ZAKE-738350 format. One record per residue (C-alpha): y, x, z; residue number from 1. Coordinates in steps of 0.02 Angstrom, whole numbers, plus 50000, padded with zeros to 5 digits. Layout:
BEGIN
{pt {Y X Z} NUM},
...
END
This chain:
BEGIN
{pt {46838 55621 53000} 1},
{pt {46833 55638 53188} 2},
{pt {46776 55812 53231} 3},
{pt {46665 55858 53378} 4},
{pt {46654 56028 53477} 5},
{pt {46491 56078 53385} 6},
{pt {46562 56068 53220} 7},
{pt {46503 55890 53173} 8},
{pt {46608 55761 53099} 9},
{pt {46603 55570 53097} 10},
{pt {46692 55442 52992} 11},
{pt {46859 55365 53055} 12},
{pt {46973 55239 52964} 13},
{pt {47082 55376 52902} 14},
{pt {47086 55447 52729} 15},
{pt {47082 55625 52670} 16},
{pt {47258 55691 52693} 17},
{pt {47297 55591 52843} 18},
{pt {47147 55656 52939} 19},
{pt {47178 55845 52890} 20},
{pt {47362 55827 52947} 21},
{pt {47315 55753 53114} 22},
{pt {47147 55848 53139} 23},
{pt {47224 55981 53257} 24},
{pt {47304 55868 53377} 25},
{pt {47154 55765 53395} 26},
{pt {47077 55905 53497} 27},
{pt {47228 55894 53611} 28},
{pt {47284 56075 53603} 29},
{pt {47385 56151 53746} 30},
{pt {47564 56100 53765} 31},
{pt {47551 55964 53639} 32},
{pt {47571 56078 53493} 33},
{pt {47533 56004 53318} 34},
{pt {47443 56159 53253} 35},
{pt {47300 56245 53348} 36},
{pt {47377 56412 53415} 37},
{pt {47319 56577 53363} 38},
{pt {47200 56646 53488} 39},
{pt {47180 56831 53474} 40},
{pt {47059 56865 53611} 41},
{pt {46895 56937 53564} 42},
{pt {46810 56909 53736} 43},
{pt {46783 56745 53828} 44},
{pt {46749 56738 54015} 45},
{pt {46639 56615 54107} 46},
{pt {46650 56577 54292} 47},
{pt {46459 56523 54288} 48},
{pt {46343 56655 54223} 49},
{pt {46213 56530 54174} 50},
{pt {46340 56445 54056} 51},
{pt {46371 56603 53956} 52},
{pt {46182 56622 53944} 53},
{pt {46169 56441 53874} 54},
{pt {46300 56486 53746} 55},
{pt {46211 56637 53689} 56},
{pt {46048 56543 53676} 57},
{pt {46123 56405 53566} 58},
{pt {46094 56272 53700} 59},
{pt {46276 56241 53737} 60},
{pt {46431 56254 53626} 61},
{pt {46556 56390 53676} 62},
{pt {46621 56560 53641} 63},
{pt {46514 56714 53657} 64},
{pt {46621 56850 53563} 65},
{pt {46755 56855 53431} 66},
{pt {46641 56909 53294} 67},
{pt {46544 56753 53299} 68},
{pt {46672 56618 53355} 69},
{pt {46853 56595 53403} 70},
{pt {46955 56433 53457} 71},
{pt {47067 56453 53303} 72},
{pt {46925 56493 53179} 73},
{pt {46816 56350 53246} 74},
{pt {46964 56224 53237} 75},
{pt {46967 56273 53044} 76},
{pt {46784 56257 53030} 77},
{pt {46789 56085 53104} 78},
{pt {46928 56038 52982} 79},
{pt {46817 56097 52834} 80},
{pt {46670 56009 52895} 81},
{pt {46778 55843 52897} 82},
{pt {46830 55873 52721} 83},
{pt {46655 55897 52660} 84},
{pt {46584 55755 52780} 85},
{pt {46460 55882 52844} 86},
{pt {46362 55911 53010} 87},
{pt {46446 56089 53033} 88},
{pt {46530 56236 52956} 89},
{pt {46536 56425 52988} 90},
{pt {46695 56518 52923} 91},
{pt {46695 56692 52854} 92},
{pt {46821 56833 52813} 93},
{pt {46802 56788 52620} 94},
{pt {46706 56672 52511} 95},
{pt {46599 56809 52454} 96},
{pt {46559 56846 52640} 97},
{pt {46497 56668 52657} 98},
{pt {46383 56688 52506} 99},
{pt {46304 56850 52550} 100},
{pt {46288 56808 52739} 101},
{pt {46203 56641 52688} 102},
{pt {46079 56716 52559} 103},
{pt {46036 56870 52677} 104},
{pt {46016 56759 52819} 105},
{pt {45895 56639 52730} 106},
{pt {45797 56741 52603} 107},
{pt {45660 56866 52631} 108},
{pt {45573 56996 52510} 109},
{pt {45459 56900 52402} 110},
{pt {45572 56743 52376} 111},
{pt {45630 56673 52230} 112},
{pt {45805 56599 52186} 113},
{pt {45846 56498 52031} 114},
{pt {46036 56518 51993} 115},
{pt {46156 56456 51855} 116},
{pt {46198 56576 51720} 117},
{pt {46376 56530 51734} 118},
{pt {46428 56606 51892} 119},
{pt {46583 56697 51960} 120},
{pt {46561 56883 51924} 121},
{pt {46554 56941 52099} 122},
{pt {46422 56810 52144} 123},
{pt {46324 56862 51990} 124},
{pt {46343 57041 52044} 125},
{pt {46269 57009 52222} 126},
{pt {46124 56910 52154} 127},
{pt {46087 57070 52057} 128},
{pt {46094 57169 52212} 129},
{pt {45972 57044 52297} 130},
{pt {45842 57090 52160} 131},
{pt {45846 57272 52225} 132},
{pt {45778 57200 52394} 133},
{pt {45630 57120 52322} 134},
{pt {45703 56945 52298} 135},
{pt {45674 56876 52123} 136},
{pt {45824 56786 52042} 137},
{pt {45810 56675 51885} 138},
{pt {45973 56646 51788} 139},
{pt {45963 56485 51685} 140},
{pt {46075 56368 51585} 141},
{pt {46093 56243 51725} 142},
{pt {46195 56123 51623} 143},
{pt {46022 56036 51599} 144},
{pt {45902 56007 51740} 145},
{pt {45753 56043 51634} 146},
{pt {45789 56233 51629} 147},
{pt {45804 56236 51816} 148},
{pt {45644 56147 51833} 149},
{pt {45553 56267 51705} 150},
{pt {45605 56412 51809} 151},
{pt {45532 56348 51978} 152},
{pt {45399 56443 52059} 153},
{pt {45285 56426 52211} 154},
{pt {45395 56555 52298} 155},
{pt {45565 56474 52249} 156},
{pt {45665 56448 52407} 157},
{pt {45838 56377 52343} 158},
{pt {45939 56329 52194} 159},
{pt {46125 56399 52180} 160},
{pt {46257 56324 52064} 161},
{pt {46441 56309 52052} 162},
{pt {46534 56145 52014} 163},
{pt {46644 56211 51870} 164},
{pt {46607 56383 51800} 165},
{pt {46740 56512 51796} 166},
{pt {46807 56552 51662} 167},
{pt {46720 56443 51528} 168},
{pt {46718 56284 51630} 169},
{pt {46537 56234 51602} 170},
{pt {46476 56097 51724} 171},
{pt {46294 56106 51784} 172},
{pt {46184 55950 51800} 173},
{pt {46236 55932 51974} 174},
{pt {46156 55763 52004} 175},
{pt {45988 55810 51912} 176},
{pt {45971 55967 52011} 177},
{pt {45991 55880 52168} 178},
{pt {45864 55756 52128} 179},
{pt {45746 55898 52082} 180},
{pt {45776 55992 52240} 181},
{pt {45746 55835 52347} 182},
{pt {45582 55806 52257} 183},
{pt {45527 55979 52282} 184},
{pt {45596 56002 52456} 185},
{pt {45707 56148 52399} 186},
{pt {45871 56201 52479} 187},
{pt {46018 56161 52354} 188},
{pt {46171 56270 52375} 189},
{pt {46330 56218 52286} 190},
{pt {46488 56323 52277} 191},
{pt {46631 56192 52285} 192},
{pt {46772 56311 52270} 193},
{pt {46839 56265 52091} 194},
{pt {46838 56083 52138} 195},
{pt {46874 56081 52325} 196},
{pt {46817 55937 52432} 197},
{pt {46975 55840 52365} 198},
{pt {46903 55828 52192} 199},
{pt {46714 55826 52238} 200},
{pt {46589 55824 52382} 201},
{pt {46421 55906 52336} 202},
{pt {46343 55810 52478} 203},
{pt {46347 55663 52352} 204},
{pt {46231 55744 52242} 205},
{pt {46113 55804 52377} 206},
{pt {46169 55980 52411} 207},
{pt {46107 56046 52579} 208},
{pt {46240 56185 52598} 209},
{pt {46413 56197 52523} 210},
{pt {46514 56356 52501} 211},
{pt {46705 56358 52491} 212},
{pt {46813 56506 52457} 213},
{pt {46947 56446 52572} 214},
{pt {47067 56578 52495} 215},
{pt {47081 56472 52342} 216},
{pt {47128 56283 52338} 217},
{pt {47098 56245 52519} 218},
{pt {47208 56381 52588} 219},
{pt {47316 56362 52430} 220},
{pt {47452 56481 52452} 221},
{pt {47382 56658 52415} 222},
{pt {47424 56724 52589} 223},
{pt {47256 56736 52668} 224},
{pt {47071 56771 52632} 225},
{pt {46932 56661 52707} 226},
{pt {46772 56571 52664} 227},
{pt {46652 56445 52733} 228},
{pt {46477 56374 52722} 229},
{pt {46457 56182 52769} 230},
{pt {46299 56099 52810} 231},
{pt {46296 55926 52736} 232},
{pt {46147 55864 52841} 233},
{pt {46054 55826 52682} 234},
{pt {45918 55962 52696} 235},
{pt {45770 55953 52807} 236},
{pt {45770 56120 52896} 237},
{pt {45605 56090 52979} 238},
{pt {45529 56119 52803} 239},
{pt {45612 56283 52769} 240},
{pt {45484 56427 52797} 241},
{pt {45614 56569 52833} 242},
{pt {45688 56508 52996} 243},
{pt {45660 56616 53153} 244},
{pt {45588 56520 53306} 245},
{pt {45733 56579 53412} 246},
{pt {45855 56478 53312} 247},
{pt {45755 56315 53313} 248},
{pt {45843 56242 53456} 249},
{pt {45948 56083 53487} 250},
{pt {45987 55981 53341} 251},
{pt {45865 56017 53190} 252},
{pt {46017 55983 53072} 253},
{pt {46104 56139 53130} 254},
{pt {45953 56255 53123} 255},
{pt {46001 56333 52964} 256},
{pt {46180 56358 53019} 257},
{pt {46125 56437 53187} 258},
{pt {46027 56565 53086} 259},
{pt {46166 56598 52964} 260},
{pt {46283 56622 53118} 261},
{pt {46177 56745 53201} 262},
{pt {46091 56841 53058} 263},
{pt {46237 56826 52934} 264},
{pt {46397 56812 53029} 265},
{pt {46347 56909 53185} 266},
{pt {46243 57049 53104} 267},
{pt {46343 57084 52951} 268},
{pt {46509 57055 53033} 269},
{pt {46603 56968 52893} 270},
{pt {46715 56880 53033} 271},
{pt {46867 56776 52990} 272},
{pt {47020 56832 53102} 273},
{pt {47126 56698 53196} 274},
{pt {47282 56739 53097} 275},
{pt {47211 56704 52939} 276},
{pt {47115 56550 52995} 277},
{pt {47287 56483 53054} 278},
{pt {47363 56516 52883} 279},
{pt {47214 56429 52794} 280},
{pt {47220 56273 52911} 281},
{pt {47397 56246 52886} 282},
{pt {47377 56263 52705} 283},
{pt {47231 56143 52692} 284},
{pt {47345 55999 52759} 285},
{pt {47430 55990 52585} 286},
{pt {47259 56012 52481} 287},
{pt {47262 55839 52396} 288},
{pt {47446 55845 52352} 289},
{pt {47437 56015 52285} 290},
{pt {47277 55986 52188} 291},
{pt {47338 55826 52107} 292},
{pt {47493 55919 52038} 293},
{pt {47393 56074 51979} 294},
{pt {47265 55965 51895} 295},
{pt {47402 55869 51805} 296},
{pt {47479 56025 51756} 297},
{pt {47316 56102 51685} 298},
{pt {47284 55941 51588} 299},
{pt {47452 55948 51506} 300},
{pt {47439 56131 51462} 301},
{pt {47257 56109 51397} 302},
{pt {47306 55970 51287} 303},
{pt {47460 56068 51216} 304},
{pt {47354 56224 51182} 305},
{pt {47221 56120 51100} 306},
{pt {47336 56078 50956} 307},
{pt {47426 56252 50937} 308},
{pt {47373 56348 50785} 309},
{pt {47366 56510 50880} 310},
{pt {47237 56456 50998} 311},
{pt {47055 56454 50928} 312},
{pt {46979 56361 51078} 313},
{pt {47020 56278 51244} 314},
{pt {46896 56271 51390} 315},
{pt {46939 56130 51498} 316},
{pt {46828 55985 51556} 317},
{pt {46972 55859 51552} 318},
{pt {46967 55866 51357} 319},
{pt {46856 55742 51271} 320},
{pt {46766 55870 51157} 321},
{pt {46707 55972 51314} 322},
{pt {46519 55972 51318} 323},
{pt {46508 55896 51493} 324},
{pt {46669 55789 51485} 325},
{pt {46575 55622 51535} 326},
{pt {46489 55707 51678} 327},
{pt {46657 55782 51745} 328},
{pt {46737 55614 51724} 329},
{pt {46593 55525 51818} 330},
{pt {46589 55657 51962} 331},
{pt {46755 55725 51989} 332},
{pt {46924 55638 52049} 333},
{pt {47013 55751 51926} 334},
{pt {46963 55887 51805} 335},
{pt {47014 56041 51896} 336},
{pt {47163 56158 51891} 337},
{pt {47077 56301 51795} 338},
{pt {47069 56312 51605} 339},
{pt {47044 56453 51485} 340},
{pt {47099 56487 51300} 341},
{pt {47022 56597 51160} 342},
{pt {47165 56655 51056} 343},
{pt {47165 56654 50865} 344},
{pt {47143 56815 50762} 345},
{pt {47290 56923 50771} 346},
{pt {47359 56863 50936} 347},
{pt {47349 57002 51065} 348},
{pt {47299 56934 51236} 349},
{pt {47402 57071 51326} 350},
{pt {47559 57036 51228} 351},
{pt {47538 56852 51251} 352},
{pt {47524 56869 51440} 353},
{pt {47663 56985 51451} 354},
{pt {47778 56867 51357} 355},
{pt {47749 56730 51487} 356},
{pt {47876 56714 51618} 357},
{pt {47814 56589 51744} 358},
{pt {47631 56634 51736} 359},
{pt {47599 56791 51841} 360},
{pt {47462 56900 51782} 361},
{pt {47349 56906 51931} 362},
{pt {47159 56891 51978} 363},
{pt {47178 56757 52105} 364},
{pt {47160 56567 52088} 365},
{pt {47215 56413 52189} 366},
{pt {47384 56485 52222} 367},
{pt {47538 56371 52218} 368},
{pt {47597 56484 52068} 369},
{pt {47517 56480 51899} 370},
{pt {47410 56640 51865} 371},
{pt {47341 56714 51709} 372},
{pt {47224 56854 51672} 373},
{pt {47135 56926 51519} 374},
{pt {46952 56892 51571} 375},
{pt {46838 57008 51476} 376},
{pt {46945 57162 51517} 377},
{pt {46954 57130 51703} 378},
{pt {46852 57016 51808} 379},
{pt {46704 57012 51699} 380},
{pt {46711 57187 51634} 381},
{pt {46569 57256 51732} 382},
{pt {46451 57127 51647} 383},
{pt {46458 57208 51484} 384},
{pt {46485 57132 51311} 385},
{pt {46303 57061 51295} 386},
{pt {46312 56963 51458} 387},
{pt {46487 56912 51424} 388},
{pt {46444 56838 51255} 389},
{pt {46301 56742 51331} 390},
{pt {46429 56664 51441} 391},
{pt {46548 56616 51308} 392},
{pt {46678 56742 51360} 393},
{pt {46765 56824 51211} 394},
{pt {46874 56974 51216} 395},
{pt {47027 56866 51169} 396},
{pt {46997 56745 51316} 397},
{pt {47139 56712 51441} 398},
{pt {47103 56613 51602} 399},
{pt {47239 56508 51687} 400},
{pt {47235 56456 51868} 401},
{pt {47370 56329 51858} 402},
{pt {47494 56294 51999} 403},
{pt {47622 56173 52050} 404},
{pt {47773 56213 51951} 405},
{pt {47863 56073 51859} 406},
{pt {47765 56028 51703} 407},
{pt {47904 56042 51583} 408},
{pt {47941 56218 51631} 409},
{pt {47758 56277 51606} 410},
{pt {47749 56193 51436} 411},
{pt {47911 56274 51383} 412},
{pt {47840 56446 51440} 413},
{pt {47688 56428 51342} 414},
{pt {47785 56368 51189} 415},
{pt {47888 56529 51191} 416},
{pt {47748 56645 51220} 417},
{pt {47641 56565 51083} 418},
{pt {47792 56554 50971} 419},
END
C-alpha cells in the first residue's frame, strides 16, 4: 500500500510485511529517521488563519488539536489503512473506545442494531448499555445468515459481528451477512481483532467499517493500548440517514469517518497518545511473522489437547470437527492464535492453570507470550450462568491466547500440567 495524507491507501507492488516495514519512511520523516518520531505537542500553529479554518471544516487535511489528531497517531492510522486496504482510519485509546465512539456517532434513539450473539464480553456489555438510550439491539446466532435476515427491521441501521468469537471460536457467516447488507443497503461492521488483517480482510466480504483492537495482534507486545476503525470504501454513505450535513464535505467515502472523528473521537475524548501509537506502529511491522508462529503453536496445542483424556472438548477452528472449519479454511490465511478447552470432570481449572509454567495467567491476548484465563470466572463472569451457557461457556473452560514460544516447550508444558 502507498498511503496518502488523508488516510487513503493505494496498491503498490510490495507485499504485506514489506510495505509495513517501509511505510514510515515513505512519508520522508525529518532527519531521515526510519520510524515516525513521537510528537508530543497537543497544539498546532498555522501562519495562515484561513488554513486552520479549512482544517476545522474538513476541507483540508491537517491538525487542529491533539484530541482529534497527531502526526504520530496519523502515521499509525495510515499504516492500519494500508493493512486493511481501506480509504481511511481513525485511531483511539483502546479497541472499546473505537467501538463505542463508532456506535454513538452513527446511531440515534429509535435505531435498531443486529449483532452476533457471540461477542467479546465488553462489547456485549456496551450494546446492552445502548439499549438504555433507546437503541434496540437484537442478538442472533449469526453463524447462519438466515437468523440475521429474520431479525432485520425497517429501522435497522447496521449489523455488527466479529470474525472469530472469543472464547468459543464460533465463526459467523461473514460472506452471507455481507451480501445481505449490500442488498439491503445496511452498514456492515466487522471486528477483525481476532484474525487481524494478516489473516483476513473484512473488506473482501463487503464490510463497510472494520474495527481492530490494536492492543492485540497488530501491536503484539502487550505494552500499549489502542484501537482503530477503518473505512473500507465498500459502503455508500450517501444512503446513511444519520449523517449530519456539516460532515458531508469532500470525498463521500470519508463522510462516515468524518462524523466518527468529530462526534466520537473529539466529543467523547478517547484519544490515542503518541507514545502508545509509536509502540503499536513498531509492533505492527512484525505482525505477519508473529501471527504465523502463534497460529502454528495454537494448532499444535489444540491437536494435542484434542486427544488428551483430561480434556472434554477443544474449541479451535483449525480442527476438522469444528462446526465452521470449512468456512475458516476458505476465508482465513490461518486459523488464529486463540483456542479454548473444556476440562474433564474432576480437573480443576485453577489448579491446571497454576501448574502451567510458560503460560501466564492473564486477561490479555495477542502478546508474544502465551496467556491463559479461566473464562467463566473472569472475563464473562458478569454475564451470568444463563447467558454463558447460551454462548457455550462452561465453568471448566480455559481460554488460551497463544504466543510465539518454541512449540516443543509449550507442548511439554501442557503435558506436565495435564499429567
